N, C-alpha and C positions, 0 to 999 in steps of 0.2 A: 504494500500500500504506500503510495506516495505521501510525503509529508503534508501536502496541501489537501489530500482527500480526507473526508470525514470517515470515521469508523462507521461501518454499515449499521451497527446496533445503535448508533447515536444520531442517525440521520433524521431529518425533519424535526429535530428538537423533541422527539418523542421520549418520554420517560415513563416509568411505572413506579408509583409510590407503593412501598411495602412496609408492613409493620416491622418493628424491631424483631418480633418473634419469627416472622417470615424470613427476614434477612438472616437471622441466626441459624435457622433450620437449613436454608440453602447453602450458606457458607460452611456449616458443619459438614454437610455432605461433600462439598468440594474439597474440604481439608482432608477428609478421609480418603477421597480419591487421590489427592496429591500424595498422601502417605503411601498409598498402594503403588503409585508410579515411582516414588523414591525407592520403595522396596524392590521393585523390578530393576531399577538402575543398579542397586546394590547387588542383586542376583547376577546381573551381567558382569559387573566388575569382579565378582567372586567366581566367575566361570561356572555358574550353576547349570544343571542339566536343562537342556532345551525344553523338554516337556514340562518341567516345573515352572519355567518362565512363561510358557504359553498358557498354562492354567491360571497363573496370576494375572497375566495380561487379559485373559477372557473375563476374569472376575472384575478387573478395573473397567473393562468395556461395558460389562453388565451394570456396574454401579453408575457409570456415566449415562447409560441408557435410562436407568431409573430416575436419575436427576433430570434428564431431558423430559421424560414423561410427566414428572411432577410439575416442572416449570411450564410445560405446554398446557397442562390442565388448568393451571392458575391463569395463564395468558388467555385461554378461551373463556373462562368464567368471568374474567375481569375486563381486560383490554378489548377483546373481540366483541364481547356482549355489549360493552359500553358504546363502542363505535357503531355497531349495528343499530342500537337504540337511537343514536344520534344521526342516523342516516348516512354514515360513512361506510358504505358497502364495499369500498375498495379494500377494506381490511380483510375481506374474504379472499381476494386475490393474493394478498400478502400472506395470509395463512396457508393458502394452497402451495405457494412457493416454499414456505418454511417446511411444510409437511413433506414435500418432494425431496428437500435437502436432508431431512431427518430419516427418510426411508431409503437412502442410498446404501 
């Protein structure tokens, strides 16, 4: 991404207000995933058996998938529902693009 480009998640000035509890829950999940990734890095550094690394990598991938599903559900219930109520139906196209990216 070029320095002059905006981050795609920050485009159009869109933001999502979350409660402190929601933030804490999401950040805790990400910190656990970060710990899993660091563990995988350590396994590689220690020349761990490939199969053991693959199993840990799959677990980290599943954890990230669970994070994405939780965030997507919250997005649909809050942001998408709000925009549809406000007549901003373009949010449906945005959601479809997001779903396509998540399903790759």
